[in-house]
N, C-alpha and C positions, 0 to 999 in steps of 0.2 A: 504494499500498501502505499503509499504516494505521501504520509505525512515523517516531515520533519521536524517535525515534533509536538510531541503528546503531553500538553500541559495540563498540572492542577495548582490555582490559582484562585484564595478568596475573591483579588478585586480585578479577576478575567483581564481586559485591558486596559491595561498604564504605558506607561514608562517605561520601565528598564523590557518590555514585553519587544516596545514599540519600537524600540534606543535597539535596544539591547539584541536578543533574540530576531526582530523582524531585519535589523542591518548582520547580521552574525551569518541568520540562513536563507538569506532573499527570498520568501515564501509568491509564492502566488497568491495564496491567497491563506484571509484570519478567517478560520471558524468560533465561532466562544458557539457552546451548546451548553441555550438555559430554554429550560421552558418557560419560564416564570419573565423573563428578556425580552425572548420571542412570543409573545401577545400579549406588551405594550409598548405599542407603538411608539411614544416620548423616550422611553429606553435604550430600546432599538433604534431610534435613529441617533441615538447618539453616543452608542459605542459601534455602529456602521461610521460615520462618520470622525473616528478619531487616531481614522491611521492619515497620515495628507499625502501619498508617493503615490500618486495616482495609476501602479500598474499592481499596485496587491489589494485585492478585492476585501473587504471584509465585514463577514458575515453572516446575523445569530440568529438558531437553529431549533426548536423547541426535535425531540424527539424523531415526528417522523417527517418532519422536514430532511434532520439530516441522514436517516437513513433512504432515501430517496436519494437525497444525493450524491449515495456512495453507490449507488445503482449506471448513474451518471458517466458518459465517455467523458465531461468531461472531470471528472474526478478520479482516472486514471488519469491525467496527463501532465497534472496541478503538482507545485512542491505547499503540500499544505502544515500550514503550523494553527492546533487545536488545542482550544481552553475549557476547561471544563471547570468549577466551582469548588467543588467539595468530591473526596471520595465514591461517597455514594451517586456520581452523578458519572467518574470511572466507573464501577462496576456494570451501571446503568446499561451502560455501551455494551460493558463483555457479556453481556445478558443475553444485549441482543444480537450479538454477536460480530461486532466490531472484532478485529485484530489487529489489537494491539501489541507492541513487541516491547514495550520500554513506555515510563512517566516518570514525565519532570515532574516533581514535585518546587515548587518555588513560592509557593505564599501561603502556611494557613497559617493566620495572625491568631493576634492570643485571645478569645471569649474566654468567659467568665465560667470554668470545671476542666479548663483545655491547658492540660504541662510540656512541657521545653522538652523539646527536642536540640534545638536550637536556634539562633537565632531568629530565623522566617520558619519555622512548621513547627506551630502547636495540636496537641492532640488530648482528643479524648477517646473512651475507652470502645464509642459505637467508630472512630477513624478505626482504630487500631486493629478491630475487628475484618474489617472492610479490605484498610491495610493486603491483609493475611490471606486473606480469600482472596484478594487481585494476584501475592504471590501463585499464590498457592497453582492459579492457572498458567505461570511461564514468564508475569508481567515480571519486568525489570523497576526497579521501584528509587531512581536516585533521586537527590535534594541537590536543588540547585539553585541558583535566584539570579543566576546572571552566567553566562554563555565561557567572561572570563572566571568565577568561581573555579575549585575544587569541591567534583563530586563524592558520594554523598550516598550510602545503601542506609537507603533506612529503615530496611527490614535489619539490621543490623543495630544501628540505633536502640529500637525498640528492644529486642531480646538486648544490649548494654547492656538498658538505662533501666526492666528490669518493669518497665511501668503495664498499667492494667494487662499484665499476663494474669493465666487464669491456672 
């Protein structure tokens, strides 16, 4: 599949994605998979006009729209950055048969009840459980906030810290 990056980031599209990953990977398209934003015309338009490089298409897709796009001829010809908001969103795509080999965790920020893995990844028990489910499907889970940063193995960090382990 033509994904050059699949990224979990609770801020979805922002400066690090645009300036860092966008410029490093030169995608043809950035897709935000988010049902809530896809249903809200104002938020959708705000996201879709956030990338000013006219050569890069930005689109917000519901699950149904995304799955339809995967069947299109256009999909096979493009380099794509796929952005999802949470591990739960990624698991939903995997449950629908989307093939992903590696996921980049770039921003899961502090919220009540979350525990710090590193400066840009905070998790709760549900996140940890979902990460384990994703990993068991053969998906490599790497933490890396910007392209120039060192990659870290998220599952190894969870195990090392023994957080929310059963």
